[in-house]
C-alpha positions as CSV (number, residue, x, y, z in Angstrom):
1,M,-13.3,21.4,-8.9
2,S,-15.4,17.9,-10.0
3,Q,-17.8,16.6,-7.7
4,E,-16.9,13.0,-8.7
5,R,-15.3,10.9,-6.3
6,V,-12.6,9.0,-8.2
7,M,-10.5,5.9,-6.5
8,L,-7.4,5.1,-8.2
9,L,-6.2,1.4,-7.3
10,I,-2.4,0.5,-8.5
11,D,-1.3,-3.1,-8.9
12,A,2.4,-1.7,-8.4
13,D,4.0,-5.0,-9.4
14,N,2.6,-5.0,-12.8
15,I,3.1,-1.6,-13.9
16,S,6.3,0.7,-13.7
17,V,6.4,3.7,-11.4
18,D,6.6,5.7,-14.7
19,V,3.3,4.6,-15.5
20,M,1.9,4.9,-12.0
21,E,3.0,8.6,-12.2
22,Q,1.4,9.5,-15.8
23,A,-1.9,7.4,-14.3
24,V,-2.0,10.4,-11.4
25,K,-1.4,13.3,-13.6
26,L,-4.0,12.1,-16.1
27,L,-6.8,11.4,-13.6
28,L,-5.8,14.6,-12.0
29,N,-6.3,16.5,-15.0
30,Q,-9.7,14.6,-16.0
31,H,-11.2,14.8,-12.9
32,G,-9.6,17.7,-10.7
33,G,-8.9,15.2,-7.5
34,L,-8.1,11.6,-6.7
35,H,-10.0,10.5,-3.1
36,V,-8.4,7.3,-3.0
37,R,-4.8,6.4,-4.0
38,R,-3.7,2.9,-3.3
39,A,-0.9,1.0,-4.6
40,Y,-0.6,-2.8,-4.0
41,C,2.6,-4.3,-3.8
42,T,5.3,-6.8,-1.6
43,A,7.4,-5.4,1.0
44,E,10.2,-5.0,-1.2
45,S,8.4,-2.8,-4.0
46,A,7.1,-0.7,-1.0
47,V,10.6,-0.2,0.0
48,K,11.7,0.3,-3.6
49,H,9.4,2.9,-4.4
50,Q,8.7,4.7,-0.9
51,A,9.9,7.8,-2.6
52,I,7.3,8.4,-5.2
53,F,4.9,7.2,-3.5
54,K,5.5,9.8,-0.6
55,R,5.4,12.5,-3.5
56,L,2.1,11.2,-5.2
57,S,0.6,11.0,-2.1
58,I,-0.1,7.2,-2.7
59,K,-0.8,4.7,0.3
60,P,1.0,1.3,0.1
61,M,-0.8,-1.9,0.7
62,V,1.7,-4.0,1.5
63,N,1.0,-7.8,0.8
64,L,2.9,-10.1,2.8
65,A,1.4,-13.6,1.7
66,A,3.2,-15.2,-1.0
67,G,2.1,-17.1,-3.8
68,K,0.9,-16.6,-7.1
69,N,-2.2,-13.6,-7.8
70,S,-1.7,-12.9,-4.0
71,T,-1.4,-9.2,-4.8
72,D,-4.2,-9.3,-7.1
73,I,-6.7,-10.7,-4.6
74,A,-5.8,-8.1,-2.2
75,L,-6.8,-5.7,-4.4
76,A,-9.9,-7.1,-5.6
77,V,-10.6,-8.0,-1.7
78,D,-10.1,-3.9,-0.8
79,A,-11.9,-2.6,-4.0
80,I,-15.3,-4.3,-2.7
81,D,-14.8,-3.2,0.9
82,L,-13.8,0.8,-0.5
83,V,-16.8,0.7,-3.0
84,L,-19.4,-0.1,-0.2
85,A,-17.7,2.2,2.2
86,E,-16.7,5.2,-0.2
87,R,-19.2,5.1,-2.7
88,P,-17.1,6.2,-5.5
89,D,-18.5,7.5,-8.9
90,V,-15.3,6.4,-10.6
91,V,-13.0,3.3,-10.2
92,V,-9.9,3.3,-11.8
93,I,-7.6,0.4,-11.9
94,A,-3.9,0.7,-13.0
95,S,-2.8,-2.9,-14.1
96,S,-2.2,-4.7,-17.4
97,D,-3.5,-7.7,-15.7
98,S,-6.7,-9.5,-17.6
99,D,-7.5,-11.2,-14.2
100,F,-9.5,-8.2,-13.3
101,A,-12.3,-8.6,-15.4
102,P,-14.7,-10.2,-13.0
103,L,-14.0,-7.7,-10.3
104,V,-14.8,-5.0,-13.0
105,A,-18.3,-6.6,-14.0
106,R,-18.9,-6.6,-9.9
107,L,-17.7,-3.0,-9.4
108,R,-19.9,-1.9,-12.5
109,E,-22.9,-3.7,-10.6
110,K,-22.2,-1.5,-7.7
111,G,-22.8,1.6,-9.8
112,C,-19.1,2.6,-10.5
113,V,-17.9,3.7,-14.0
114,V,-14.8,1.6,-14.2
115,R,-11.9,2.5,-16.2
116,G,-8.5,1.1,-16.6
117,I,-5.3,2.2,-17.4
118,G,-2.3,-0.4,-18.4
119,Q,1.4,-0.5,-19.7
120,Q,2.0,-0.3,-23.5
121,G,3.6,-3.8,-24.6
122,K,1.9,-5.6,-21.7
123,T,-1.9,-5.4,-22.2
124,G,-3.8,-7.2,-24.4
125,D,-7.2,-6.3,-26.3
126,E,-9.3,-8.9,-24.0
127,T,-8.0,-6.9,-21.0
128,Q,-9.3,-3.3,-22.4
129,D,-12.8,-4.9,-23.5
130,A,-13.8,-5.7,-20.0
131,Y,-13.5,-2.2,-18.9
132,D,-15.7,1.1,-19.5
133,D,-12.8,2.9,-20.5
134,F,-9.0,1.9,-21.1
135,T,-6.1,3.9,-21.5
136,V,-2.4,2.4,-22.7
137,L,0.2,4.5,-21.1
138,E,4.0,4.2,-22.9
139,H,6.6,3.7,-20.2
140,H,9.4,6.0,-20.6
141,A,12.9,4.4,-19.0
142,A,15.0,7.3,-17.6
143,S,18.1,8.1,-19.6
144,G,20.1,8.7,-16.8
145,A,19.5,5.5,-15.0
146,A,21.0,3.5,-17.6
147,A,24.1,5.3,-18.1
148,P,25.6,4.6,-14.4
149,A,25.4,1.1,-15.2
150,R,26.9,1.0,-18.2
151,T,29.6,2.7,-16.9
152,A,30.0,0.6,-14.0
153,A,30.1,-2.0,-16.2
154,R,33.2,-0.4,-18.2
155,R,35.0,0.2,-15.0
156,A,34.7,-3.2,-13.6
157,P,37.6,-5.0,-15.5
158,A,39.9,-2.2,-14.5
159,K,40.4,-4.2,-11.3
160,A,41.6,-7.4,-13.5
161,P,45.4,-6.3,-12.9
162,A,45.3,-7.5,-9.2
163,A,45.1,-11.1,-10.4
164,K,49.0,-10.3,-11.7
165,K,49.6,-11.2,-7.6
166,P,50.8,-14.8,-8.2
167,P,54.1,-14.1,-10.0
168,A,55.3,-12.1,-7.1
169,K,54.6,-15.1,-5.1
170,K,56.6,-17.4,-7.0
171,A,59.4,-15.1,-7.1
172,A,59.2,-14.9,-3.2
173,A,59.3,-18.8,-3.3
174,K,62.3,-18.8,-5.6
175,T,64.2,-16.4,-3.1
176,S,63.2,-18.1,-0.2
177,A,64.4,-21.3,-1.7
178,K,67.8,-19.9,-2.3
179,T,68.4,-18.3,0.9
180,P,69.0,-21.6,3.0
181,A,71.7,-22.9,0.3
182,A,73.5,-19.4,0.4
183,K,73.3,-19.5,4.3
184,K,75.2,-23.2,4.3
185,A,78.5,-22.3,2.8
186,P,79.4,-19.7,5.5
187,A,78.5,-22.1,8.1
188,R,80.5,-24.9,6.9
189,K,83.6,-22.3,5.9
190,T,83.5,-21.2,9.7
191,A,83.3,-24.5,11.1
192,A,86.4,-25.7,9.2
193,R,88.1,-22.3,9.7
194,K,87.5,-23.2,13.7
195,T,89.0,-26.6,13.5
196,A,92.2,-25.5,11.8
197,A,92.5,-22.8,14.3
198,V,92.1,-25.7,17.1
199,A,94.3,-28.0,15.3
200,E,97.0,-25.0,15.1
201,R,96.7,-24.4,18.7
202,I,97.2,-28.0,19.5
203,V,100.4,-28.1,17.4
204,E,101.8,-24.9,19.1
205,V,101.2,-26.1,22.7
206,L,103.0,-29.2,21.7
207,A,105.8,-27.3,20.3
208,D,106.2,-25.5,23.3
209,A,106.2,-28.4,25.6
210,P,109.7,-29.4,27.0
211,P,111.3,-32.2,24.8
212,P,111.1,-35.8,26.6
213,A,114.1,-36.4,28.5
214,P,116.5,-39.1,27.2
215,P,116.8,-42.2,28.3
216,A,119.0,-42.7,31.5
217,P,122.2,-44.9,31.1
218,P,122.1,-48.1,33.3
219,A,123.0,-47.4,36.6
220,P,122.8,-49.4,40.0
221,P,119.7,-49.7,41.7
222,A,120.6,-48.0,44.5
223,A,121.8,-44.9,42.1
224,S,118.5,-45.0,39.8
225,A,116.3,-44.6,42.4
226,P,116.3,-40.7,42.5
227,S,116.9,-40.0,39.1
228,G,114.3,-42.6,37.7
229,P,111.0,-40.8,38.2
230,A,111.9,-37.3,36.3
231,P,112.5,-38.9,32.6
232,E,109.0,-40.9,33.1
233,A,106.9,-38.0,34.5
234,A,108.5,-36.1,31.5
235,H,107.7,-39.0,28.8
236,R,104.6,-39.1,30.1
237,G,103.5,-35.5,30.8
238,S,104.4,-34.7,27.0
239,T,102.3,-37.6,26.1
240,S,99.2,-36.8,28.1
241,V,99.4,-33.1,27.1
242,A,99.1,-33.7,23.5
243,A,96.2,-36.7,24.3
244,V,94.4,-34.2,26.7
245,L,94.1,-31.4,23.8
246,A,93.1,-34.0,21.3
247,C,90.1,-35.1,23.6
248,L,89.2,-31.6,24.8
249,P,89.9,-29.1,21.9
250,E,88.0,-26.3,23.8
251,L,91.1,-26.0,26.0
252,A,93.3,-25.6,23.0
253,A,91.0,-22.5,21.7
254,G,91.5,-20.7,25.1
255,Q,88.4,-21.7,26.6
256,A,87.9,-23.0,30.2
257,L,85.7,-26.5,30.0
258,A,83.7,-27.6,33.2
259,L,85.8,-30.3,34.8
260,N,82.9,-32.9,35.1
261,V,82.6,-32.6,31.1
262,A,86.2,-33.0,30.6
263,V,86.5,-36.4,33.1
264,Q,83.5,-37.6,31.0
265,R,85.4,-37.4,27.9
266,L,88.9,-38.6,29.3
267,R,87.0,-41.6,30.7
268,E,85.5,-42.3,27.2
269,A,88.8,-41.9,25.5
270,Q,90.4,-44.1,27.9
271,L,92.8,-41.8,29.3
272,L,91.9,-41.7,32.8
273,G,90.6,-44.9,34.5
274,K,87.3,-45.3,35.9
275,N,88.1,-45.0,39.2
276,S,91.2,-42.5,38.6
277,S,91.2,-39.0,40.0
278,S,91.0,-36.2,37.4
279,L,92.8,-33.8,40.0
280,K,95.8,-36.4,40.0
281,L,95.9,-36.2,36.6
282,F,95.7,-32.5,36.0
283,S,98.2,-32.1,39.0
284,Q,100.9,-34.5,37.1
285,L,100.6,-31.8,34.2
286,H,100.3,-28.7,36.6
287,D,102.7,-26.8,33.8
288,R,100.2,-27.0,31.1
289,F,97.0,-27.0,32.7
290,E,95.1,-24.6,35.8
291,L,92.1,-26.0,37.8
292,L,90.1,-23.4,38.5
293,P,89.0,-22.3,41.4
294,P,92.3,-23.6,43.2
295,D,90.2,-24.4,46.4
296,K,87.3,-26.3,44.9
297,P,88.2,-27.1,41.2
298,S,84.9,-26.9,38.8
299,Q,87.0,-26.0,35.7
300,V,90.1,-26.7,33.9
301,R,92.2,-24.3,31.4
302,L,95.1,-24.2,29.5
303,R,97.8,-22.0,30.9
304,R,99.1,-19.0,29.1
């Protein structure tokens, strides 16, 4: 193994990881060992390249400062400290940046051989001339890395058919718009049928009611007293049944109705006076209506 102490300082923000790996292998072949291996980079680059740093035994020197050339300055400061402390024979700077020319000159003054390694296509002649020796390495892009990207780009449009959902919403909107109209027609027909049924029931009740008694022949006042109320009551009862059923159609439909509701409607229709008794009215028509319960009436119903 060579007795030379060799130090490799990498500008990781300037060259690719492929060139880094080539540089390490090249120096190991030429010198047999690398005593210092450091890469100067941002925190993002350190995380991104941590696998290769670990595999190549490179110590990442994270630069948290923001600003132009902050990583280059960190490398230059560390290089001077290391040269003074470690006394290397060879210092290798892996970077294509020409800004390290003053550092190269200073390290040479300290008795070091300063070599440079750069990436092809990024290194100018003025950069190479500053070093004692300079090697340009070609970056080899991994062929397998580009394939997944192309595949993902081609597969991405496959999700486009999901945009065809809006027509379904329109169809749903049309269906929901038609639904209320379809439900209204049966509702009207049902109401019409109920009204017709109530009317038919009123006609049936009136048909079953006893016909009004013929007017009584003229008679002396004394003789007319006993027979007078009967025809008047019969005529009044027949007329009242029709009027009550027209005002209270629920009774004709066979339903029981709250007595207070019936009284309110009868008074609104002027079939019952304001101070008149509903019990008296329905008692006059007891052959057609019944009050429930008999002891404390709260409902009225048409007799079957």
